[in-house]
C-alpha positions in Angstrom: 34.8 24.3 199.3 32.9 27.3 197.5 32.4 29.1 201.1 36.0 28.6 201.9 36.9 30.4 198.6 34.9 33.0 198.9 37.1 34.1 202.3 40.1 36.1 201.2 42.0 34.3 203.3 40.5 30.8 201.8 41.5 32.2 198.5 45.2 32.8 199.3 45.6 29.4 201.0 44.4 27.6 198.2 46.7 30.1 195.9 49.7 29.0 197.8 49.0 25.5 197.6 48.8 25.9 194.0 51.9 27.4 193.9 53.8 24.7 195.3 52.4 22.2 193.5 53.3 24.4 190.1 57.3 24.5 191.9 57.2 20.5 192.4 56.0 20.1 188.8 58.3 22.4 187.6 61.5 20.9 189.9 60.5 17.4 188.3 60.2 18.6 184.5 63.5 20.0 185.1 65.3 17.1 186.4 63.8 14.9 183.8 64.2 17.7 180.5 67.8 18.9 181.6 70.8 17.1 180.1 72.5 17.2 183.4 69.6 16.6 185.7 69.7 19.1 189.0 72.8 19.4 190.9 72.7 19.5 194.5 73.9 22.9 195.0 71.5 23.9 192.2 68.6 22.0 194.0 69.2 23.5 197.5 69.2 27.0 196.5 66.3 26.4 194.8 64.4 24.8 197.3 65.5 27.0 200.3 64.7 30.3 198.2 61.3 28.8 197.7 60.4 28.1 201.1 61.7 31.4 202.5 59.4 32.9 199.8 56.5 30.4 200.7 57.1 30.7 204.6 57.0 35.0 203.8 53.8 34.3 202.1 51.9 32.4 205.0 53.2 34.8 207.6 51.8 37.5 206.0 48.4 35.5 205.9 48.5 35.0 209.5 49.4 38.7 210.1 46.0 39.5 207.6 44.2 37.2 210.0 45.2 38.8 213.0 44.3 42.4 211.7 40.9 41.4 211.0 40.6 39.9 213.9 41.5 43.3 216.1 39.1 45.1 213.2 36.1 43.5 214.3 
């Protein structure tokens, strides 16, 4: 695990997974604490926006890996 975290790409993957975990915990907390819960429209907007964000995040990591291969 330590060797995985020593690489830039491995570190970014762990941070991405951590971000997804925080998002899921926040959604659960919002559903429990919010007086009206989460409406379908709000939930859809949050999830779609977050998925687009994560897509861009993981695509940028893939591009970084491709750039590292070209530089070697």
